[in-house]
N, C-alpha and C positions, 0 to 999 in steps of 0.2 A: 284853914284854907278861906279866902274870901269867896262868899256866895255870889253866882252871877248874877248881873244885874235883871238878865230875863231867864224865864222858866222853861225848862225844856224836859219832857216826858220821855223813858225810852224804853221800848218795847217793839216788837215785831209782829206784824200782820201774818207772815209766812210761819213764823214758828207757831202761832195759835192753830193756824188751818193745818199745819201739818201735824200737830197733836190729834186733831178731827180725823184726817183721812189714816193716821195710823192707829186709831182706836178701834173698837166694834160697832162705831157708828153706821148706820145704814141710812141711807137716803129715804125719807119718809114719803116721797113723791110730791117735791114742791112744784106749785103751780106754775105753769110755763109764762103766766102774766107777770111773774117777779122777774122774768129775763130782761125784759125791756126796762123794769124798773132800775135793775141794778146796772146795766148797761149804761144807762143815762148818768148814774152815779160814777161809775168807771171814768166816761168820758169828761165829766167835769173835774173829778179828782187829778187825772192824768194832765187835763189841762193847764195845771199850775204850771208845768215846765213852759208854756207858752207865755204866762205871764213873768215867771221869773228870768226867762231870757230876754223879756220886752225891757224888763228894768234893769238888768245886768249891765248893759252898757252905760247906764246913769250911776254907777255906783260911786264915782268920784264926788259928785255932787249931795250925795246923803250921809247923815249922821253914822258914825260906827256903830251906835246902836241899832239904828235901823238897817244897816247892813248886815249886823248880825241877826236881825229879827227875819230878815228875808232869806238866810242862810238855815234856819233854823224851821222857819214857816216851810219851806220847799222841803226838807228833808223829812218833815210830817206827812207832808201832800203825797210824797212819793210812797210812804210808807202804806197810805191809806189807797192809793191807787193800787198797789201791789197786794192790799187785802180785798180789793172787788175783783182784782183778776181771778184770784186764787177761790174767793167765794163764788163764782161764776164758774170756774173749771169743776168744782167740788160739787155743785148741785146740778149743773147742766151738761157735764161732761163735754164742755167746750174744750179745744187745745190751745194751750198758750201761744202758738205760732198763728192761729186763727184770729185772736184776741189784740196781739201785738202787730198783726195785718192792719186791723181796723185804727190802732192807735199811732201810728208811726206816720200815718199822712194828714194828722191834725194840725192844722194851722190856725193861729188867733188873729183876728182883725179887730185893732184897737181905737178905728177911727172915730166911733162914738163915745170913747172913754179919754179922747185926747185932753179935751179940755180939764176934766177932773184929775189928770194924771200929772199936774203941773208942779207939785211940789211935794216935799216928805209930808209936810202936815195933811195936805188933802188925801195922800196916798195911807196914811194912818186911821184917818177916819172911814175912808174906804174898805180898808181890812178891817175895820171894829165894825162896820156894818154888815159887811159880807158874813164874817165870822160869826156875829152874833145872830143872824139870821139862819145861819148854818146849824147852829146848836138848838135853834128852837124848830127847826124841820127835822133834823136826826132824831128827836127826842119823840118823835112821834113815830118812828119806826120800831114797833114794839114786837112786830112778827119774829124777828130773830130769834125770839123763846119758842117759837113753835117748831123749828128746825131739827130739835133732836139731840142737841149736844150745846153744852153749857157755854162752849167757848164762842158761839155767834153771840150770844149775849154778852159776852166779857169783851169780845172785839167791838161791838159796836159802842158799847160805854166806852172804850177807851178812845175811840175816834171822836167820841162827843167832848171827852175831856181835852183833848189837844185841841179842839176848835175853841173851847172856851179858854184856854191859856192863850191861843193865839189873839184872843180877843183880848184877854188881861193885859197881855204884853205891848200889845198896840196902845192902850188906855196909859199903861206905864210910861210908855215914850213921850207920848202926848203931853202929860201932867210934867214929866222932867225936862224934856227938850224944846217944849212949844208954851210953857205956861203964859206967856203975852201975848199968845194968838187962839186962846181958847174962847174969847168972844165971839170968835168969827165962827167957830163950830156949828153954830144953829143954823145959820146959813146954807152952809157947805155940805151940811148933812142932809138938808131938803133939798138941794142940787143932785145929791147922790140918790136920795129917795125917789126922785122923779125919773130915773133911768130904768126903774122897775118896770116890766112889760115891754121891754125892748128885745129886740131877737137876739137870742145868745150866739155869741161869735166865737166860741172857743176858747175864750180868755180866762176862764175859771170863773170870772166875776158874774152875777147876776144869770146865774144857770136858772133860771125858775120858770122856765116854759115847759119843763119837761115831766114824766108820770112821777119821778122821785121826789118831787118838789110840794110837800103836803100843806103848805101855809095857804091861806085865802088871803083875799084883798083885804081884810079887815086885820091882819095880822103883821103885815109887811108895811113899809114906808113909814108912815107920821109914829105907829106905836113904837117901832125900834129906834127913830130918831129921837123920841121923847125918852126911853129908857137909856140909851146912850148918854144923852144931854144929862140926867139925873145921876149917872156914874161918874160922869166927867166932873160934877161940881162938887162932890163928896171928899172929904179929905183935903 
């Protein structure tokens, strides 16, 4: 069998949390400050649906590789949002109904991003920037190890691995489909970095103004751009 051009991992957030709830695990009394933290993560991961639907209308103009990228990415983000929903239910006795009521009213405003969403090349750089940044901030979420069951740690490690693969898949398509445009990447990435600190508009992208985002100003923007450019020029 010919291997797929893009990488996809297969695992289930709901299965991991079902194992916790079906075990002898008892809630150690999680500080309520984490609920706001996890709600921000839930909202951001759920908002992938807004970005997916926003781009879905343009599928005809995208390469088959990028269409596949979007479908695989969205499936993963749905799994991640399911995980945060189950996490909040488990830790704070929230009901699925109340959480879904808060999610289903969310709509994305893409006005401030329109200039950067103009082409597949730009979008791939935008995904690379966002996913790379997500890996960096999620790696700081070490408190999962304090929640009393190994599946909490397994879950966040799986999520980080998915985000890293999203980054790697974006880089792969950039190198394969757009080699003649890679000289433009630096300017575009710096334009993307300038969008840091803009108010979050439920777009999945640049959800960096909530309690869940643990990177400081010296860890985003230019350092991320430099890392991506270095990776793009290898191989």
